[in-house]
Steps between C-alpha positions, in 0.01 A plus 500: 500500500283800544759717681764432240248561221398834647860618554615399151188538289553142377176304457455237772458234223849581377644467847310171580743269320797670658344478851400141457839389376673684786262355752549146370875533495519637859239249628694217335819635663342444843328820593149477654209631296471831674866586471519370137208727403651809670840434338337438156383858519860613528592280203214666293617841600866427409400340162292810421788731592753298310270485186454877513863589566663256255231524231414136495175309537352436841527127439868513408576709805307259720682201356837662562421606853358157595812330352726741686318415814584131442866585494551551123697818522551520128119538450525835696771646277254635246287666766777659703529232772865431565626315814802289587527200726670715766216750487240226537697358795518845673124545453429142619721543808329831586145372447528136617838451670597239241688495164287504191561136415381392840154675472174320428356546146241740631772709685709505180219628291393768755862603526525541128179696501639724772817555296294584195298750691813664651662518156180654342458753778869612476489521111169676471313208347267458793179688425572531129174331396302759701696780347430370149147394571353728229778443242429365156633141566284441809192663362519301170571171683190569717291564192618183331415302812153666520444421136594132565264478798223658292550259214489213742176622651357567150618163377334322796176670418522405133591146593208467739264611224663314213519156652131447562428633150756258341351220709153585375611522139682157536188347637283649226735378232509149652118494518483588128761233416300223661 
């Protein structure tokens, strides 16, 4: 997550959910852990670029990219990913020597990821998150995330102090009642 975070100026905690979902999907499709981790970084990068380029949330971009990877080509329409069955077959024959329909689930998802990357590189989407790293939308989303993390930390500290105090109060009240 660190390399994508540094390139895009997106807090690692914002990327964590995207990376975890991408990893789980690819691992579930049959990739080994090392390959799934490496490819999940590419999913994160594409989700960040799609979010920046199409002015949508990182989460929405991630959902659309992962759905596109599973073969739902309509999910890619809103983020500039258009492909036909014949294009998928051409890519599959080039990459694996088989038609798309004959590929394993892992091969299909990697192929769709490759197609996504090719489209984004040719359309100027690739690298958009890095180019917009200091733009208002990214900076404010980072600030909101930092605020949420700070509140969680602050809440934990309050909770750790409050529970023993409430327990002592309850015991004191119970002692007076008896």
